[in-house]
N, C-alpha and C positions, 0 to 999 in steps of 0.2 A: 663367180665364185665356186671352186672346189668343196668338196664337203670336208677337207681338214681346213680350209680357212672359215668354213661356217661354224665348224664344232669351236674352233679358237675362238670367234667372235661370239660364241653366244657364251663362252667360259665366262668371257670379260664381263659382259652384261649381268651373268650370274653373280659372278664377286662384289660387281657394284651395289646390285641390290642387296646383299648379303651384308656389304660394310653401313649401307644408309639405313639397314634394318637397325644392326647392331646399335649403331649411332642415336638413331630415334628410340631405341630401347633403354641406353644407357641415358640419354635426356629424360625421358621418360620417369626413371628411378629416379635422378638427381632431384626433379622437381617434386617427386614426393618425399624423399627426403629432407627435402628446404621446409616443403610444407610441415612435415612431421615436427622439425624442429621449430617452425613459426608457431603452430599449436603448441608445441610446451610450452615456450615465450609466451603465449598468449595465458596460457593456465597459471605460470608462474604467478606467486602471491608475493604481493609490495606490501609491507608494513613500513608504517610512517611512527616516528617519535618527533613529539613536539618537546621543549624541553627552552629554557631561557639561559643556556651555558653556551654562548657561541664562541666562546673560546675553548671549548672543550671538540670543537668538529673532529677534528685530527684523532685526538684518542679516541672518540667512539668509533670511528672509523676500524679502528683496531677492534674494539668490544665486538664490531659486527662480524669482523673478519675471524674471531676464534668460535663464535656462534655459527657460522655457515661451515664451517669445519665440519659440523654434526648434523647442520641442517642446510647443505647447498641449495635447496630447492626454495627455499625462503628469500626473497630480497628485502634487505632492512633501509628505510635512508635515513636518517638521522636529520631534522628541521627544525634547528632552534631559531628562536625570535630575541631580540633585543630583550635585556633583565626590563626593563623600566617598561616594556610594550606587552610582555609575553600574557601577564594576568587578562588584558583586554582582548588581546586575540585569540586567546585559547576561550574564555569566555564566551565572546560573540560566536564563535565555533559553533560549540555544544550546544547553546541556545538555539542554533542552527541544524538541529541533528545532525554536524558533521563532524571535525576535527582529526586530530592524531589517531593512530590506531592504540598507541601506546603515550601515555602522558607522563610525563615529570611530573610532579605532583610536588605544590607546596606544603610546608609543614604544619599537620596542626588544623588549626581552625580552619584557613582558605582551603586546604584540602579535603577537610572533613566535611565543608559547607558544599564542595562538588559531588559527594559520595550519597551527602543527603539528600540533593537537587536531584536523583537519579540518575546523574550523567555518567557514573563509573560500574563497573560490574565488580560484583563480590568475588574474591579470591579466595574464601576461604577452601582449606585442603588442596592449594596449591604445592607440590612438590617440591619441598625448602623453604618453606616458611619457620616450621619448626624449630629453627636454626637459628633465628633469631630471639632475642629477648621480648620480656611484655614491654619493657619501656620504649624500644627501638619501633614495635609494632602500632603502640599508642598513637606515634604521631599520622597513621594513615586508617585508621580502626572508626569507623563511622558511628553516630550516636547509638543505630540500631544493634551493636556490637560487633557488627561484621568487620573481616579484615577487605579494607580495598588496594592496599598497595603493599610494594615488595619494597623495605627500607633500603636504602642505597648508600648512605653514609652520616657518619656522624661529623659534623663542624665544630671547632672553636674559635674562638675570638678569644684575642690574647695582644699585647704587645709587641710586634716585633721588633727588632733594633739589627744595626749595621757593625757587625763586628769588628769589621775595619778602622771606623771612626770613635768605637768605643776602645779600641787597644791603642789607636795614635794617640790619644787625649786622656789614658789611664782611668777610666770610667767602670766602674760597676755595675752590675744588674743590683736593684735597689731592693731592699728586705723592708722598708716600712714607708709609708703615705710620705713621710716628712724627707726621707731619701731619693723619693721619686721626684717632690719638688725642686731639690738641690743638684738633683742629675739636670732639671729641664735647665735651670739657671745658669748651670756652666754651658750647658751647650750654646743658650740663647748668648751667652757673654764671648764664643770663640766665634760668633755670628754662623752659628750652623741651625737651621731650623731642627727646631728639638723636636713636635710632632706634627707628621706630613696628616692633614685632617681638614675636612672643607666641607661647608655647611650648604654647598647647593643641592646636593641629593641627601633631602631627608633620612633615608636609610642611614647614612655613613653616621648620621648621628645617633640614631638609637643605638647602631650597631657599638659603636665608640661607648655608650652610656651603659651596655650590657657587660662590656670590662670593666669600667670605672665603677661604675655604681654600687657592685656588690662589698667594694672595700669601703664605703659609708653606710651601707642600710643594712651591712651585716650577715650577707650569701644566704646561704638555705635557711637558716634560721627566721628570717625578714619572708622570706618568700612561703616558707609554711604558715608564717602566722595574715599574712595577706591572702594568700588562695582560701583561708578559712575564714576569714570575714573578720580578724580578729586585731586587723590594723589595716590603713589605707594609705593612698598618696598621699594625703596632707601631713603623714606623720611627718615629725622631726628627721626619723632617718631616711626617707624618701627625699625630703626637701634637701637635707644634706648633701645628697647625690647629685641633685641637681644645680645645686652651687658650685660644686668640684667641679662640673663641665664648664659652667662658667669661670672659676678660677682660671682653669686651664687653655683658656682662649687666648693669652698673651703668648702662649708657647706656641699657635698653629701658627703658618704662613702669611704672609701678607697678602692682603684682598682674599681671604680665606671662604670670605661670605660667596664670594664667585667660583669657587672650586668644586671641582667632582671628583668621578672615583679615579677617573685619567689623568687628572692633574695631578693628585696626590700622589698616585701609584708611581706615577714618572719621578716626582721628588723622591720619593724614596730609592726607586731603582738607580737612579744615576746620582744618588750621596749628596743629595742636597739637603735633606732631611732625616737625621739619625734615626728616628723612632717612627712606626707607621702601628696603630692601633687598628689590626684587621683581622681577617676570618684565616682560617687555612687553607682556602678555597685560593688565595691571590699566591701562595709559594711558588707554585711553577709559571704563573704569569709575570711575576717580578723577574722570575733567574731568566723568562725569555725574553727581558729586556736586557738584563745584563748577567748575562753568564757566570760571571765573574764576583758577583757579591755573594759575600758570606753573611746570612742573617742568623740571627738568633733571637730566642726569646725567653721572657719573664712572664709569670704569672703576675696578676695583679696584686700589690700589697696593701694589706690592712691599713684602715687609717683608724680604728678602732679595737686596736690590739688583739684582732682575730688573723685565723690561718689567710694565708694566700689563697686566691681562686682564680683557676681559668674558666670560661665561660663557655659552655656546650650544649649542644641538641642534634636530636636527627635534623638532618637538614634536605630532606627531602627523599622521596619515594617514587618508585614506578606504578603507574596504575593502568588499565584496561577499558577504553570506551566503551560503555555500554552500545553506544550505536557501531561498532566495529563492523566492517563485512567479512574480518578473519579473526574472529575471535579464539577458535582452537590455535591457529597461527601465533599469534600475539601472546597467546599461555605458555608454548613453548618457549619465546624468548623469554619471558618472564621467568619461569622454570630455571632458563638457564642464570639469568640475572640473583636466583637466589642460591647458587654454588659456590663453591668455595673458589673452585677455578675460577671464576668472574669475580668474588671479593679479591684476591691476592692480584690478579690482573689490573683491578681497579686500585686498589692501594698502590702498588707499585708504578701502573702507567699515571694516572691521574692525581698521585704524590698526598693522596688523603688517606684520611682515617675512616674502615669500611665500618658499615655497620654491624658486622657479622663480627660476633667475639672468636679472639685467637689468632685473628689474620694479621700477622706481623709484615711491617716493612723495612724493604731495603733502604731507603731515606733515612737517614740520622735524625733531621730534625721531623718527619713527620713520625718516626718510633718515639723522639720524645716529649711529643706534644700526645701519643695515645697512652703514654704512660702516666702524663702528667693527668689527662681525663679521668684517670682511674685511681689518680690519689688525691684531686683537689676540685675537683668541677659542682660547679654552680649552672643551673639553668640560665638562657635565656629568658629571663621570664616574659618579657613583653612580646615575645615569638610564640612560648609553648604556654601560658596561660592566657595573655592579653591581647588575643589577634581577632577576638570578637568585637561586636557593634559596628555602626555605620555611622561616619568613618570608624575604625576599627580605635581602638586604645593605643595600637604601637601608631598607627598612623598620627594622631592625637597630639601623642609624644612628641614625635618627628616634625610637626607643624609647628609648637609651643616651642621647642627649643629651636626651630630655626628663626621663631619673632624673638626669640631671647638674644641671640646672635645678633638681631639688627637691632635691638635697643626697644624693642618695643614690647617684651615680656620681662617679669623677673620669675626666679624661681620659683618661688611662692606662688605666683602666677601659672606657670605650668602646671605644678603639682594640682594646682586647684581645678584646672583644665582636664586633667588625666582624668583625678577624680569624677567628676563629673559626668565625663563621657561614659567611665565603667558602671556608675551606677545605672547607667540606662539598660544594661544588658547581664552583666553579671551577678548571678545570684546569689554571692554571699554580701555582698553590698546591698542586695534590696530588703 
């Protein structure tokens, strides 16, 4: 081979060697880049949220998306459990030193019990907490006076009604208890289920009593007296409230003893039942079943000549697990929940009343409920004041009402059992 050929061949080998080196370098750079990305993923923090609101999963994805605009490096997972199983699942996890980083806290006694047991991290000084009134903060304030939760929402219970059914039959919102009974009779005579309520799940009965009871025991005046120990559950006023629950059973659906939440929701959403004694959290759930339904509501008219009432309370807060491995990141999420930005997002996406004052809803029904709360609210007495004891007085009421509807208990017997239970733990009764 002549010198020119050798030079050409050497040039080809040199080019191949350069190309191979460049490829190797590029691959190495790519490997390092990918390794760096993997390290970043490994270092990313993941927070979990425990809740009983399985029906709100899609809505919480929007909340997380809004939070990630400010904190893209913190992954948040909403992992709810079934409502009736949540307490057991959460307590078991906490007792094992585990559980979600952020805990959807049941209001008042159940949540406060978790704080008193040392499962929750105090949140005093958390940015944004000062935007909430003391009445909202009380729902998650521990016995030690420390704050353990960021208030989420005000829930209300009232009688929802199907506007189309009322309009078709020329029915009006009742202003007195007698008018309410007459309304039920009219609906029944037209073969329309007057009240969508079932007795399979006890909490449905205490919730319904929270609406109907104040019409008979007198609302706030009675609550003030009983919480001071100046009256009790065996009083004529409270027994009358249980008798009213018994009186209304003839307006419930057939076989109501075996109907649960999904059953009665469907009866109302599909237009088979005209009225639905239920909480504000059900508005969007019912609409999802029937987007065309027009829902109205009315406060409970008094049976004793007092003002009508709408039952309201703080229905949940978000707390920090004392055993969380990511407390600082969790606090950033909790601080986000204490902003007006979140309050407005929550009100308009969840169609619920924010616990933060001054937040207006775009939804007409939610706005009306919020206005009613300001004018005529009475507390859900069994949740706010009588969710203590083992079993709780609230649970006792539920079990006894179920017994009454099965024909195994009288209204007087229900009241007596609740009183006996409350006397075991409620200090004003001791």
